[in-house]
N, C-alpha and C positions, 0 to 999 in steps of 0.2 A: 668191725670190733677192733678198731688196731692195738687195744692193752689187754692183757687177760682179767677176764672176768673176776671181780670178786666174793664170795661169799654171801649170800642171801642178793647177789642181783637177779633181774628179769633177765633173759633170755630166751631166745626163738630158738627150739630144736626139729630137727629135719624128723619128720615122722612119717614114714612110709612116701608116697605123695603129697603129705602135707607136711604142718607144722607145728609144733606145739608151742606155749610158750612154759617156761618152766623157770626155776627157782636154785641158785647154782648151790652145792653144797660144799664142795670143796675141788681145786684146783692140783693135778698128780701129775709126775713124769717126766723126762729129762727132757730137756731142750729139741726140740723140732719133733718132739713126739707129745705132746704138752695136751694132756683128755683134762674132762669136766664132768665131775657126778653130779648129776640135773635130776630133780624130784620133779616130774612131770603127773598132772592130774589122766585120770583116764573115764573118759566119760561113757556114758552108757546112751542106749537110742532115743533116749527126752533130751539127754544132753546136759544131764546133771553128774556131777564128779561122783563116779563110782569108789574108789579108792587112787593112792595113788604110789606111782613106782618110782625108782630111782635108776639112772640109764647114767652111760658112760657115754661118753662124747669127744669125738677133736674136738682141739680148738677150731680146727682147721673148718672142719664142717660147719661150725656155731659161727663163724664167720661168714661162710655161703651162706646158710637160713637167713642171717638177716640182714641179708643183700637182697636176697629175693624180697623178702617181706618189706624192705624198705623202698624197693621199686615199684 
């Protein structure tokens, strides 16, 4: 992702050794330290969404996760 994500945009969020799809709520922080608040679903053992949570992720981490999923 070469540009900053926009509110409502779907992004790939690194999650432990995996990745989740999430939705950007907002982007904040000074240049070089920009972060995104992203809502991600939390799934149960059956795969159904149990709830959603909001996480703060650096834009660098979003960049790396999107590259891993694209390859």
